[in-house]
C-alpha positions as CSV (number, residue, x, y, z in Angstrom):
1,M,111.1,3.7,27.8
2,L,114.1,5.8,26.8
3,M,113.8,7.6,23.4
4,P,116.7,7.7,21.0
5,M,119.0,10.6,21.2
6,T,117.6,12.1,18.0
7,E,114.0,12.2,19.6
8,T,115.3,13.6,22.8
9,A,116.7,16.6,21.1
10,M,113.4,17.3,19.5
11,F,111.7,17.8,22.9
12,S,114.4,20.2,24.1
13,S,112.9,23.2,26.0
14,Q,115.5,25.4,24.0
15,N,114.5,27.3,20.8
16,S,116.6,25.1,18.6
17,P,115.4,21.5,18.2
18,A,119.2,20.5,17.6
19,E,120.0,21.5,21.3
20,I,119.8,18.9,24.0
21,D,118.4,20.0,27.5
22,L,121.4,19.0,29.6
23,E,119.7,19.1,33.0
24,L,116.9,16.8,31.9
25,F,119.4,14.6,29.9
26,T,121.7,14.2,32.9
27,F,118.7,13.5,35.2
28,V,117.4,10.7,33.0
29,E,120.9,9.2,32.7
30,R,121.5,9.3,36.5
31,Y,118.0,8.2,37.8
32,A,116.0,6.5,35.1
33,T,118.2,3.5,34.9
34,S,115.5,0.9,34.2
35,V,112.1,0.8,32.8
36,V,110.5,0.5,36.3
37,R,112.5,3.6,37.5
38,W,111.4,5.6,34.3
39,D,107.7,4.6,35.2
40,L,108.0,5.6,38.7
41,I,109.7,8.9,37.9
42,L,107.0,9.8,35.3
43,F,104.2,8.6,37.8
44,F,105.5,10.9,40.5
45,G,106.2,13.8,38.1
46,K,102.5,13.6,37.2
47,Y,101.3,13.6,41.0
48,P,104.1,15.5,42.7
49,D,102.2,16.5,45.8
50,T,100.4,13.2,46.5
51,D,101.5,10.6,48.9
52,W,101.4,7.0,47.7
53,T,101.8,3.7,49.3
54,P,104.0,1.0,47.6
55,A,100.8,-1.0,47.0
56,E,98.9,1.8,45.4
57,V,102.0,2.6,43.2
58,A,102.3,-1.0,42.1
59,E,98.6,-1.1,41.2
60,Q,98.7,2.1,39.3
61,L,101.8,1.1,37.2
62,R,100.6,-2.6,37.1
63,R,104.0,-3.7,38.6
64,N,105.0,-6.3,41.1
65,R,104.7,-4.7,44.6
66,Q,108.1,-6.0,45.8
67,I,109.9,-4.7,42.8
68,A,108.3,-1.3,43.0
69,T,109.1,-1.1,46.7
70,K,112.7,-1.8,46.0
71,E,112.9,0.8,43.3
72,L,110.9,3.3,45.6
73,D,113.6,2.8,48.2
74,D,116.4,3.2,45.7
75,L,114.9,6.5,44.4
76,T,114.4,7.7,48.1
77,Y,118.0,7.0,48.8
78,Q,119.0,9.1,45.7
79,H,116.8,11.9,47.1
80,V,114.3,11.8,44.1
81,L,111.5,10.6,46.4
82,V,110.8,11.1,50.1
83,R,109.5,8.3,52.3
84,R,107.1,8.8,55.2
85,Y,107.1,6.1,57.6
86,T,104.6,5.2,60.5
87,P,103.9,1.9,62.0
88,E,100.5,1.9,60.3
89,R,101.6,3.2,56.8
90,T,104.5,4.0,54.6
91,T,104.0,6.6,51.7
92,Y,106.2,8.1,49.2
93,R,106.2,11.4,47.3
94,L,108.2,13.5,45.0
95,T,111.0,15.3,46.8
96,R,110.8,19.2,47.5
97,R,114.5,19.6,46.2
98,A,114.2,21.8,43.3
99,P,116.3,20.2,40.5
100,A,115.0,16.8,40.9
101,R,111.4,17.8,41.3
102,R,111.5,20.3,38.4
103,A,113.1,17.5,36.1
104,A,110.7,14.8,37.1
105,M,107.7,17.1,36.4
106,R,109.2,18.2,33.2
107,L,109.6,14.6,32.1
108,A,106.0,13.9,33.0
109,Q,105.0,17.0,31.0
110,L,106.9,15.6,27.9
111,D,105.1,12.3,28.3
112,K,101.7,13.6,27.8
113,P,100.4,13.0,24.3
114,E,99.8,16.3,22.6
115,A,96.4,16.6,20.6
116,D,97.7,18.7,17.9
117,A,101.1,16.8,17.4
118,P,101.4,15.3,13.9
119,R,101.0,11.4,13.8
120,A,103.7,9.6,11.7
């Protein structure tokens, strides 16, 4: 789920909480255009070097396999993911392209609950 702009600014990697991480904001705006894509990006950001089949991804995210496969293919087309196809098995993993890889992994880091974070 996308955070309101005020909360996004609070998670900036800059020193000042009023500054927005423009690279991360642009990445989210461009690629995380639905809840399913957001979940996929976070998932692959948490497991950047692991190959996953569409069935495994759908099971892990508790999503419909056909919907997950469509979104996996779209993210592959946009060079966020890489697809490896063999007649026996098709797998996906996070791209090795530095900007997309770095942004997905940073988003996954932000998604982790912090033990010492104050609760509202």
